[in-house]
C-alpha positions as CSV (number, residue, x, y, z in Angstrom):
1,M,15.0,26.8,-182.0
2,A,11.8,27.3,-184.3
3,K,9.5,23.7,-185.2
4,R,8.2,22.8,-187.9
5,K,4.6,21.6,-188.2
6,S,4.4,18.3,-189.1
7,T,2.2,17.4,-192.2
8,P,1.0,15.0,-193.7
9,E,3.8,14.3,-196.2
10,A,6.8,15.1,-193.4
11,A,5.1,12.1,-191.4
12,R,5.1,9.8,-194.4
13,E,8.6,10.9,-195.2
14,A,10.4,10.3,-192.0
15,L,8.5,6.8,-191.1
16,I,9.8,5.4,-194.8
17,L,13.1,6.4,-193.6
18,D,13.0,5.6,-190.2
19,I,11.6,2.0,-191.8
20,A,15.4,1.8,-194.4
21,Q,17.4,2.9,-191.4
22,R,16.1,-0.1,-189.3
23,R,15.5,-2.4,-191.7
24,F,18.6,-2.0,-194.1
25,F,20.7,-0.1,-192.7
26,I,20.4,3.4,-195.0
27,E,21.5,6.6,-193.1
28,T,20.1,8.3,-196.0
29,L,17.3,7.9,-198.7
30,E,19.1,11.3,-200.2
31,T,20.2,10.8,-204.0
32,R,24.5,11.4,-203.2
33,N,26.2,10.2,-207.2
34,R,27.9,7.4,-205.6
35,D,27.6,4.0,-206.2
36,R,28.1,3.0,-202.9
37,L,26.3,5.2,-201.1
38,D,23.1,4.8,-203.6
39,F,23.1,1.4,-204.0
40,H,23.3,-1.1,-201.2
41,D,23.3,-5.2,-201.6
42,V,19.6,-6.0,-199.1
43,A,17.9,-9.4,-198.6
44,V,14.9,-10.6,-199.8
45,W,13.6,-11.4,-196.7
46,A,14.7,-7.0,-195.5
47,I,12.9,-6.4,-197.9
48,R,9.4,-7.8,-197.9
49,D,9.6,-7.3,-193.9
50,A,9.9,-3.7,-195.2
51,L,7.5,-3.9,-197.7
52,E,5.2,-5.7,-194.2
53,E,6.1,-2.8,-192.3
54,A,5.6,-0.3,-194.3
55,F,2.1,-2.2,-195.8
56,E,0.8,-1.7,-191.9
57,A,1.6,1.6,-191.2
58,G,-0.8,2.2,-194.5
59,R,-3.4,0.6,-193.0
60,R,-3.2,2.1,-189.6
61,A,-2.9,5.4,-191.6
62,A,-5.9,4.7,-192.9
63,T,-8.8,2.9,-190.4
64,Q,-7.2,6.2,-188.1
65,S,-8.6,8.8,-190.9
């Protein structure tokens, strides 16, 4: 099986999905056109934690460039 090339966009999408899965227990970020699958009750502290994690990931990425 051929391995896909890793692009910055693919890496960013993978990181965003990883944060969503770990912090919000969301299976996918794809729209599925079902309210129960596309809308989630999320605690404000979980949102804050996820935003802080994403911010730190961006900060680390910027210092590596």
